[in-house]
N, C-alpha and C positions, 0 to 999 in steps of 0.2 A: 647322754651319749647317743641315743637313737637319733635325736635331731642332728647331732654332729655328723653321724655316718651318712645321713640323707642329704646333707648340704654340700653343694658344689662338687659332687662326685667324690667326696672325701672317703667314702666307704671303700674305694679302690685301694686305699692305703692299708686296709685291714683284710677285706674278703679276698681270699686267694693269694694274698701276699705273704711272703716269709721273711726270713732273716736277710738283712741288707747285704751282708757278705763282702761286697766290694769296698766298703768303707768302715772305719771304726765308728762306734756309736758316739755321737756328739754330745756335749754337755748341754746344748741348747734345745734338745728334742730327741727324736728317734727316727730311724730310717728303716724302711721295709723295701722289699723288692718283689716285683712280678715280671718275670722275663727280662726284657731289656728296659724296664722302667724302674727307677728308684722314686720312692715317696718319702720326702723329708718333712715330717710333722714337726713344725717349729712351735714350741711352747714358750720360748723366750725370744720374741721378735726383736730384731736389732734396731737401734736408733737410726735415724735417717742417714744413709750413706755408709753405714757400717756393714761389713761382710759377715756372713756365716761361713765358718770354715769346716770343710769335710776332709778328713785324713784318709788317703787311699790305702787299701790293703793289697792292691795289685794294680797293674796298668789297665786303665780303661779311659774312654773318651766320652765327655758329655757333648751330645750333639744338639740338644734343645732343652730349654727350661721355661717353666711358666708357673705362676701362682694360681692354684685352683680358685675359681670364683672371682678372678680379677684379670684385667687386661694390662696390668703393669709389667714393665720390663724386668727381667732378671739378668744381670750381667754375670757371666761365668768366667772366672780367671784361673788359669792353671798356676799353681804355686809349687814350691819345692816338694811338698809331701802330699799334695792333693789339690783341692779346688776351693776357691772363695766364691760364694754366691751372694750377690748384692742386689736385693730387690729395690725397686725404685719408689715403692709406696708403703702404705700401712698394712698391718695384719688384717685379714678378712674374717677372722674368727677369734673370739676371746679365749677359747680353750686351746686350739692348736690350728695354725694355718699351714696348709700343705703346699710345698713346692714340688712339682712333678718334674723329674729329670729323665730325659730319654738318653740312654747310654749305649755305646758300643763297647762290649766287654772285652774286646780284643780277639786275637786269632784262636780258633779252636779247630783242631784237626778233625777230619771226617771220622765217623764211627768205625771201629775196627772190625775185623773178620774172625775174632776169637770164638771158640766154642766152649771154653771153660778150662779148668786146671786138672792136672793128673791127680787122682785121688787114690791113696792107699789106706785100706781099713784093716785094723788089727783087732784081734779078740782079747786084747789086754790094754791096760791103761798106761803101760810103759812104752808103747810103740816098739816093742822088741820082737825079734824073730822075723819070719817072713809074713808079709801081709796076706790076709785071707782073701781079700778082694782088691782088684786094681781096675780102675775105670776112669772115665772123664766126668767131672762134676761141673755142670754149667755155672752155678754160683754157690758161694758159701753163704747159705741162707736157710738154716734148718732149725726146727723145733721138734726134736725127737720125743719130747714129752708126749706128743700125740701119735707119733708113728712107731714108737718103741725103740727102734734102733735104725742105723743106716741100711740094713739089709736083713731079711729073715734069717740068714745064716749067722748073724752077729747077735750076741745076747744084749738085752736092753740095758744092762749095767756092765761096767768094767770093759770098755772098749776105747780104742784110740784111732785117730785119723791124721794123716799127713797129706796136705795139698802142696803141689809144687808146679812151677812153670814160670811164666812171665806175665807182667801186667803193663799195659800201654795206656797212659793217660792221654786225654785230649787237650789238656792245657798245661803249660809250663808254669808251675806254681808250687808253693809249699802246701802239701795236703795233710789233713788230719785223717789218719786211719783209725777206725773205731771197731772194736769187737764187742759183741754182746754174747756172753758165754756163761755156761754152768756145766762143767766144773772147772776146767783149766784150759788156758789158751796162750799161744805166743805166736808172733809174726816177725819174719825177717824180710827186709828189702835189700837187695844187692848185698846179701851177707850180713847186714847190720840188724841186730835185734831191736825192733821198733816198739813192740808190745811184749811185755813179759809178765804174764799173770798165771804163773805155773804153780801157785799154791791153791789147793782145793777151796772152792768158794761156791756160794749160791749165785743166783742171777746177778750179773755184774757187767758194767760198762767200763771199758778201758780204751784210752786214746793215746796215740803217738804221732809225732810230727815227722814228716819226711819230704824232702824236695824231689819232685818228679818232673821229667822232661817230656813234653808232648812228642808223640811219634817214636819215642824210644821205649824198647821193651826192657823193663826192669825185672830182674830175677825176684821171685817171691816164693816164700815157703811159710806155710801155716801148720801148726800142730795143735791138736785138740785132744783132750782126754776126758772121759766120763767115768766116774766111779759109781756113785749111787744117786738115786733121786731123779730130779728133772734133768733134761739134757737139751742145751741150746748152743748154737754157734752161728753167728752172723758176722760178716765183714762188710763194713761200709766205708765210704770215703767222702770227703768234702774239701773244698778249697774256697778262696775268696770268690772265684768265678764259677764254681761248681757246687750246686746245692747238694746237701747230703743225700746219698742214695746207696743201696746195696751195689757193690761193685758189679757191673753188668758183665754177662758172659762175653759180649762182643769185645771187651777190653782184657780178657783173660785167655792165655794161650798155654797149652800143656807142654810146649817145648820152647 
């Protein structure tokens, strides 16, 4: 493996690269991504003249293609659901030959000007009565296991939080919204319940799918409740063109 990583720059397909995202994982190998470069590691090299098919998960354009360690041509053909890659020569490695694709992932709107969501904190796990604290929370990214509670005025156990406002994605795609929570969490987008994990639980990851439109502010509401023990709440998003990240404050608005 060490020899493979050091040969023909193939280590670029591993070091600093992540989930391919833009394409489905093919049955002839695997695909990783680093910025605007896809690395297709081919473990089943095609017979002469046969293509390797990549199925797209979103719109993007391949602007260049090459086989690492070779000067052979790679013909890229747009097909109905993705791209066919047809190398002109033989594999360059017995383990996996890497085809490097330079891609244009499509339009992305500029970063937003958001400052975070409106946050209401309750001194009960039912989110009932008047909130004890109202403020702006830049991001939903908390581990109160270490800080005790959201505020010194709130007990470390038995509290609840409601975040509300809008979120503005930078790409028009289907997003995976993910919560990491302990004890209870739920998320609405445009009034639709996307994540419903309102049964008390230990540390847990929940994911829901939702279509979001670039430049459009989608209404968002998040509720969290802590009863006893550890307390965690994080909100992440990802899409074919957006690597998973904590939803940034620049894309969150309190109104």
